[in-house]
C-alpha positions in Angstrom: 1.6 -1.3 1.0 3.5 -3.3 -1.5 6.4 -4.0 0.9 3.8 -5.1 3.4 2.5 -7.6 1.1 6.1 -8.6 0.1 6.8 -9.0 4.0 3.6 -11.2 4.4 3.7 -13.4 1.4 7.0 -15.3 2.0 7.6 -17.4 -1.1 4.2 -18.4 -1.8 2.3 -17.7 -5.1 -0.1 -15.3 -4.6 -2.9 -13.0 -6.4 -3.5 -9.4 -6.1 -6.6 -7.1 -6.3 -7.2 -3.4 -5.8 -10.6 -2.1 -4.8 -10.4 1.6 -5.3 -12.3 4.5 -7.3 -9.5 5.3 -9.8 -6.7 3.0 -9.1 -5.6 -0.5 -10.4 -3.3 -3.3 -9.7 -0.5 -2.0 -12.0 1.3 0.2 -9.5 1.3 -2.3 -6.7 2.2 -5.1 -9.0 5.0 -3.1 -10.5 7.0 -3.3 -7.2 6.0 -6.7 -6.4 7.5 -8.1 -9.5 10.5 -5.7 -9.1 11.2 -7.3 -5.6 10.9 -10.8 -7.4 7.8 -11.9 -5.4 5.6 -14.7 -6.5 2.5 -12.6 -7.8 0.4 -14.2 -10.5 -2.3 -12.7 -12.5 -5.4 -14.9 -12.2 -6.7 -16.3 -15.4 -9.9 -18.2 -15.1 -9.0 -20.2 -18.4 -5.7 -21.2 -16.8 -7.1 -21.3 -12.9 -4.9 -24.4 -11.8 -1.6 -22.6 -13.1 -2.5 -18.9 -12.1 -4.4 -19.2 -8.6 -2.2 -18.5 -5.6 -2.4 -19.8 -2.0 -3.6 -16.0 -1.1 -5.3 -13.2 -2.4 -4.1 -9.8 -1.1 -6.8 -7.1 -1.6 -5.8 -3.5 -1.2 -8.8 -1.5 -0.6 -8.4 2.5 -0.9 -12.1 3.0 0.0 -13.4 3.6 3.5 -13.6 0.5 5.5 -17.4 0.4 5.3 -17.2 0.1 1.6 -14.6 -2.7 1.6 -16.0 -6.2 1.3 -13.3 -8.1 0.0 -14.9 -11.5 -0.1 -17.9 -10.3 -1.9 -16.8 -7.7 -4.2 -17.7 -8.0 -8.0 -14.1 -7.4 -9.4 -12.8 -10.1 -11.7 -9.7 -10.7 -9.6 -12.0 -11.4 -6.4 -14.7 -13.3 -8.1 -12.1 -15.5 -9.8 -10.1 -16.3 -6.8 -13.3 -18.2 -5.5 -14.9 -18.8 -2.3 -12.6 -17.1 0.4 -12.5 -15.9 3.9 -10.4 -12.9 5.5 -7.4 -14.4 7.2 -6.0 -11.2 8.2 -6.4 -7.5 8.0 -4.0 -4.5 8.5 -4.2 -0.8 7.9 -1.3 1.2 6.4 -1.3 4.9 5.8 -5.3 4.8 5.7 -5.3 2.0 3.1 -6.6 -1.4 4.2 -4.9 -4.6 3.2 -6.6 -7.7 3.3 -5.2 -11.3 3.0 -7.8 -13.8 1.7 -7.3 -17.6 1.9 -9.5 -20.1 0.1 -12.4 -21.7 1.8 -12.3 -25.5 1.7 
């Protein structure tokens, strides 16, 4: 999944969120940082410095339980109003590419 994000993001700064029962961003973020992508932790106190062009949301739950634009998780909420720009399924895991709504 991290390699799919790397392929999609190009050089743009982006943020990452994981919707899952027992998993967190760390495993995905490890590879994204090792591959020298522009992944950024979204900090609401430094929003302008840390917000990316896109938010990639990895959902490890069944699709019916994935609602990446309305999820209460901090990474999703802090990104702000968004829309799903693209969606992929890789190995039973769903990846959403969210963009800001203007």
